[in-house]
DSSP file (Angstrom, degrees, kcal/mol; ACC not computed):
  #  RESIDUE AA STRUCTURE BP1 BP2  ACC     N-H-->O    O-->H-N    N-H-->O    O-->H-N    TCO  KAPPA ALPHA  PHI   PSI    X-CA   Y-CA   Z-CA
    1    1 A M              0   0    0      0, 0.0    65,-0.2     0, 0.0    64,-0.1   0.000 360.0 360.0 360.0 132.1  109.2   62.2   90.7
    2    2 A P    >>  -     0   0    0      0, 0.0     4,-1.4     0, 0.0     3,-1.0  -0.365 360.0-123.6 -64.9 150.7  108.5   63.0   87.1
    3    3 A P  H 3> S+     0   0    0      0, 0.0     4,-2.4     0, 0.0     5,-0.2   0.866 112.0  61.1 -65.0 -33.5  110.3   66.3   85.8
    4    4 A Q  H 3> S+     0   0    0      1,-0.2     4,-1.2     2,-0.2    34,-0.0   0.824 102.2  51.6 -60.1 -30.7  106.9   67.7   84.8
    5    5 A E  H <> S+     0   0    0     -3,-1.0     4,-1.1     2,-0.2    -1,-0.2   0.912 109.7  48.4 -73.7 -41.0  105.8   67.5   88.5
    6    6 A V  H >X S+     0   0    0     -4,-1.4     4,-1.6     1,-0.2     3,-0.6   0.917 106.6  58.0 -63.6 -42.9  109.0   69.4   89.6
    7    7 A R  H 3X S+     0   0    0     -4,-2.4     4,-2.7     1,-0.2    -1,-0.2   0.866  96.2  63.7 -57.5 -36.4  108.4   72.1   86.9
    8    8 A K  H 3X S+     0   0    0     -4,-1.2     4,-0.5     1,-0.2    -1,-0.2   0.915 104.7  45.8 -58.5 -42.4  104.9   72.7   88.5
    9    9 A F  H << S+     0   0    0     -4,-1.1     7,-0.5    -3,-0.6     3,-0.4   0.876 114.0  49.2 -60.3 -38.1  106.6   74.0   91.7
   10   10 A V  H  < S+     0   0    0     -4,-1.6    -2,-0.2     1,-0.2    -1,-0.2   0.923 119.2  35.2 -71.2 -47.1  109.1   76.1   89.7
   11   11 A F  H  < S+     0   0    0     -4,-2.7    -1,-0.2    -5,-0.1    -2,-0.2   0.249  83.2 127.8 -97.4  11.1  106.6   77.8   87.5
   12   12 A D     <  -     0   0    0     -4,-0.5    -3,-0.0    -3,-0.4     4,-0.0  -0.410  64.0-106.8 -66.0 145.9  103.7   78.1   89.9
   13   13 A E  S    S+     0   0    0      1,-0.3     2,-0.1     2,-0.1    -2,-0.1  -0.975 108.0  28.5-121.5 121.9  102.4   81.7   90.2
   14   14 A P  S    S-     0   0    0      0, 0.0    -1,-0.3     0, 0.0     2,-0.1   0.533 103.3-125.7 -79.3 153.3  103.0   83.1   92.5
   15   15 A F        -     0   0    0     -2,-0.1    -2,-0.1    -4,-0.1    -5,-0.1  -0.343  23.1-162.5 -66.4 135.6  106.3   81.3   93.2
   16   16 A V        -     0   0    0     -7,-0.5    -4,-0.1    -2,-0.1    16,-0.1  -0.979  24.8-113.7-118.6 126.0  106.5   79.7   96.7
   17   17 A P        -     0   0    0      0, 0.0    55,-1.9     0, 0.0     2,-0.3  -0.193  43.3-177.8 -55.7 144.0  109.9   78.7   98.1
   18   18 A F  E     -AB  30  71A   0     12,-2.1    12,-3.2    53,-0.3     2,-0.4  -0.914  27.7-127.3-140.9 166.4  110.2   74.9   98.5
   19   19 A R  E     -AB  29  70A   0     51,-3.0    51,-2.6    -2,-0.3     2,-0.5  -0.980  20.6-148.9-119.9 129.2  112.6   72.2   99.8
   20   20 A L  E     -AB  28  69A   0      8,-3.0     8,-2.3    -2,-0.4     2,-0.4  -0.874  11.2-156.1-101.3 126.3  113.4   69.3   97.5
   21   21 A H  E     -AB  27  68A   0     47,-2.7    46,-2.2    -2,-0.5    47,-1.2  -0.858   9.7-163.7-100.8 134.6  114.1   66.0   99.2
   22   22 A V  E >   - B   0  66A   0      4,-2.4     3,-2.0    -2,-0.4    44,-0.2  -0.744  33.6-102.8-119.3 168.7  116.2   63.2   97.5
   23   23 A T  T 3  S+     0   0    0     42,-2.1    43,-0.1     1,-0.3    -1,-0.0   0.736 114.0  61.7 -57.2 -29.6  116.8   59.5   98.1
   24   24 A N  T 3  S-     0   0    0     41,-0.2    -1,-0.3     1,-0.1     3,-0.1   0.541 120.3-102.2 -79.1  -6.0  120.3   59.9   99.7
   25   25 A G  S <  S+     0   0    0     -3,-2.0    -2,-0.1     1,-0.3    -1,-0.1   0.257  81.8 129.4 101.9 -14.7  118.7   61.9  102.6
   26   26 A S        -     0   0    0     -5,-0.1    -4,-2.4     2,-0.0    -1,-0.3  -0.282  38.2-164.8 -73.2 163.2  119.8   65.3  101.4
   27   27 A S  E     -A   21   0A   0     -6,-0.2     2,-0.4    -3,-0.1    -6,-0.2  -0.989   4.0-161.4-142.5 149.5  117.5   68.3  100.9
   28   28 A Y  E     -A   20   0A   0     -8,-2.3    -8,-3.0    -2,-0.3     2,-0.4  -0.991  13.3-137.2-135.9 131.0  117.9   71.5   99.0
   29   29 A E  E     -A   19   0A   0     -2,-0.4     2,-0.6   -10,-0.2   -10,-0.2  -0.656   8.7-160.5 -87.3 142.2  116.0   74.8   99.4
   30   30 A V  E     +A   18   0A   0    -12,-3.2   -12,-2.1    -2,-0.4    17,-0.1  -0.945  16.2 170.5-119.2 105.7  114.9   76.6   96.3
   31   31 A L        +     0   0    0     -2,-0.6    -1,-0.1   -14,-0.2   -12,-0.0   0.689  68.1  24.9 -93.6 -22.8  114.2   80.2   97.3
   32   32 A R  S >  S-     0   0    0      1,-0.1     3,-1.7   -16,-0.1    -1,-0.1  -0.968  76.8-119.6-138.8 152.6  113.8   81.7   93.7
   33   33 A P  G >  S+     0   0    0      0, 0.0     3,-1.5     0, 0.0    -1,-0.1   0.791 111.2  66.0 -63.0 -28.7  112.8   80.1   90.4
   34   34 A S  G 3  S+     0   0    0      1,-0.3   -24,-0.0     3,-0.0     3,-0.0   0.527  89.1  69.3 -72.8   0.0  116.3   81.2   89.0
   35   35 A E  G <  S+     0   0    0     -3,-1.7    11,-3.0    10,-0.1     2,-0.3   0.387  98.5  54.1 -93.7   4.1  117.9   78.7   91.4
   36   36 A I  E <   -C   45   0B   0     -3,-1.5     2,-0.4     9,-0.2     9,-0.2  -0.998  54.8-170.7-142.9 139.2  116.6   75.6   89.6
   37   37 A Q  E     -C   44   0B   0      7,-2.4     7,-2.6    -2,-0.3     2,-0.5  -1.000  13.1-154.6-129.1 131.4  116.6   74.1   86.1
   38   38 A V  E     +C   43   0B   0     -2,-0.4     5,-0.2     5,-0.2    -2,-0.0  -0.942  18.0 170.2-111.7 122.2  114.5   71.1   85.2
   39   39 A F        -     0   0    0      3,-2.5     3,-0.3    -2,-0.5    -2,-0.0  -0.810  48.3-102.5-123.3 162.3  115.6   68.8   82.3
   40   40 A P  S    S+     0   0    0      0, 0.0     3,-0.1     0, 0.0   -36,-0.1   0.847 120.0  25.3 -60.0 -32.1  114.1   65.5   81.4
   41   41 A L  S    S+     0   0    0      1,-0.2     2,-0.3    21,-0.1    23,-0.1   0.488 127.6  30.1-113.5  -0.6  117.0   63.5   83.0
   42   42 A Q        -     0   0    0     -3,-0.3    -3,-2.5    20,-0.2     2,-0.5  -0.992  53.4-150.0-156.3 148.6  118.3   65.9   85.6
   43   43 A V  E     -CD  38  61B   0     18,-3.2    18,-2.3    -2,-0.3     2,-0.5  -0.981  20.7-155.5-117.0 125.7  117.4   68.7   87.9
   44   44 A S  E     -CD  37  60B   0     -7,-2.6    -7,-2.4    -2,-0.5     2,-0.5  -0.896   7.8-168.1-106.0 129.8  120.2   71.3   88.6
   45   45 A I  E     -CD  36  59B   0     14,-2.6    14,-2.3    -2,-0.5    -9,-0.2  -0.966  16.6-135.0-124.2 121.9  120.0   73.3   91.8
   46   46 A A  E     + D   0  58B   0    -11,-3.0     2,-0.3    -2,-0.5    12,-0.3  -0.531  33.7 176.9 -73.3 141.1  122.2   76.4   92.5
   47   47 A I  E     + D   0  57B   0     10,-2.6    10,-1.6    -2,-0.2     9,-0.6  -0.941  42.1  32.7-142.1 163.5  123.7   76.4   95.9
   48   48 A D  E     -     0   0B   0     -2,-0.3     8,-2.1     7,-0.2    -1,-0.2   0.966  66.5-158.3  54.2  69.0  126.0   78.4   98.1
   49   49 A P  E     - D   0  55B   0      0, 0.0     6,-0.3     0, 0.0     2,-0.1  -0.411   7.1-139.8 -72.7 148.5  125.5   82.1   97.0
   50   50 A D    >   -     0   0    0      4,-2.8     3,-1.8    -2,-0.1    -2,-0.0  -0.409  38.7 -81.9 -96.1-179.0  128.2   84.5   97.7
   51   51 A D  T 3  S+     0   0    0      1,-0.3    -1,-0.0    -2,-0.1     0, 0.0   0.694 128.7  54.9 -58.5 -25.2  127.8   88.1   98.9
   52   52 A S  T 3  S-     0   0    0      2,-0.2    -1,-0.3     0, 0.0     3,-0.1   0.601 119.5-106.0 -83.0 -15.0  127.1   89.4   95.4
   53   53 A G  S <  S+     0   0    0     -3,-1.8     2,-0.3     1,-0.4    -2,-0.1   0.397  78.5 130.2 100.5  -4.6  124.3   86.9   94.8
   54   54 A L        -     0   0    0      1,-0.0    -4,-2.8    -5,-0.0    -1,-0.4  -0.637  57.7-123.5 -81.2 141.8  126.3   84.6   92.5
   55   55 A Y  E     -D   49   0B   0     -2,-0.3    -7,-0.2    -6,-0.3     3,-0.1  -0.657  12.2-157.5 -89.0 139.7  126.2   80.9   93.2
   56   56 A R  E    S+     0   0B   0     -8,-2.1     2,-0.3    -9,-0.6    -8,-0.2   0.623  72.2   3.7 -85.9 -14.6  129.5   79.0   93.8
   57   57 A S  E     -D   47   0B   0    -10,-1.6   -10,-2.6    -9,-0.1     2,-0.3  -0.961  58.5-146.1-159.7 169.6  128.2   75.6   93.0
   58   58 A S  E     -D   46   0B   0     -2,-0.3     2,-0.4   -12,-0.3   -12,-0.2  -0.973  11.1-141.3-143.3 161.8  125.3   73.5   91.8
   59   59 A V  E     -D   45   0B   0    -14,-2.3   -14,-2.6    -2,-0.3     2,-0.5  -0.972  11.9-150.7-120.8 133.2  123.9   70.0   92.6
   60   60 A R  E     +D   44   0B   0     -2,-0.4     2,-0.4   -16,-0.2   -16,-0.2  -0.937  15.9 179.9-109.5 130.8  122.5   67.8   90.0
   61   61 A V  E     -D   43   0B   0    -18,-2.3   -18,-3.2    -2,-0.5     5,-0.1  -0.969  29.7-122.3-131.0 133.4  119.9   65.3   90.9
   62   62 A A    >   -     0   0    0     -2,-0.4     3,-2.3   -20,-0.2     4,-0.3  -0.628  27.6-125.4 -75.3 139.9  118.0   62.7   88.6
   63   63 A P  G >  S+     0   0    0      0, 0.0     3,-1.5     0, 0.0    -1,-0.1   0.812 108.9  64.1 -60.1 -30.6  114.3   63.4   88.9
   64   64 A N  G 3  S+     0   0    0      1,-0.3    -2,-0.0   -23,-0.1   -22,-0.0   0.645  99.0  57.0 -70.7 -11.6  113.7   59.7   89.8
   65   65 A H  G <  S+     0   0    0     -3,-2.3   -42,-2.1   -64,-0.1     2,-0.8   0.492  80.4 100.8 -98.3  -2.1  115.7   60.4   93.0
   66   66 A I  E <   -B   22   0A   0     -3,-1.5   -44,-0.3    -4,-0.3     3,-0.1  -0.691  47.6-179.9 -78.7 114.6  113.5   63.2   94.2
   67   67 A T  E     -     0   0A   0    -46,-2.2     2,-0.3    -2,-0.8   -45,-0.2   0.840  58.3 -14.5 -88.6 -29.3  111.3   61.7   96.9
   68   68 A R  E     -B   21   0A   0    -47,-1.2   -47,-2.7   -67,-0.1     2,-0.4  -0.990  49.2-143.4-163.3 161.7  109.2   64.7   97.8
   69   69 A I  E     -B   20   0A   0     -2,-0.3     2,-0.4   -49,-0.2   -49,-0.2  -0.994  21.8-175.7-129.7 127.6  108.8   68.5   97.6
   70   70 A E  E     -B   19   0A   0    -51,-2.6   -51,-3.0    -2,-0.4     2,-0.2  -0.948  28.8-112.4-127.5 147.1  107.5   70.6  100.4
   71   71 A F  E     -B   18   0A   0     -2,-0.4   -53,-0.3   -53,-0.2     6,-0.1  -0.520  45.1-104.3 -70.5 138.2  106.8   74.3  100.9
   72   72 A L    >   -     0   0    0    -55,-1.9     3,-1.2    -2,-0.2    -1,-0.1  -0.286  26.7-119.9 -59.7 147.6  109.1   76.0  103.3
   73   73 A P  T 3  S+     0   0    0      0, 0.0    -1,-0.1     0, 0.0    -2,-0.1   0.837 112.6  53.5 -63.5 -32.9  107.5   76.6  106.7
   74   74 A S  T 3  S+     0   0    0      2,-0.0     2,-0.5     1,-0.0    -2,-0.1   0.640  99.3  74.4 -75.2 -11.4  108.0   80.4  106.3
   75   75 A A  S <  S-     0   0    0     -3,-1.2     2,-0.5   -58,-0.1   -59,-0.1  -0.881  71.1-154.0-108.5 130.6  106.3   80.5  103.0
   76   76 A R        -     0   0    0     -2,-0.5    -4,-0.1     3,-0.0    -2,-0.0  -0.840  16.6-128.0-103.1 130.5  102.5   80.2  102.8
   77   77 A K        -     0   0    0     -2,-0.5   -62,-0.1     1,-0.1   -61,-0.0  -0.701  35.6-116.3 -77.9 123.8  100.8   78.8   99.8
   78   78 A P        -     0   0    0      0, 0.0     2,-0.2     0, 0.0    -1,-0.1  -0.251  29.4-111.8 -58.9 141.2   98.1   81.4   98.9
   79   79 A R              0   0    0      1,-0.1    -3,-0.0    -3,-0.0     0, 0.0  -0.535 360.0 360.0 -72.8 141.2   94.5   80.1   99.1
   80   80 A A              0   0    0     -2,-0.2    -1,-0.1     0, 0.0     0, 0.0   0.474 360.0 360.0 -84.1 360.0   92.6   79.7   95.8
């Protein structure tokens, strides 16, 4: 998936939480825009928050390994 397409999900107003699926079968939930950074050759996703809200780790994925992005079931995309 082109990085520009991923950025559309991150900067959509209002932001809607989503799940990012990758070629190895893993998936990552992005609940806030601050949990993801999109670069031309990699997407970095913060994971494993502690009780204070700081993240313990991150995962890096090449954009070409992102197979799809879906809105989380609990989050509704507002109608236009």
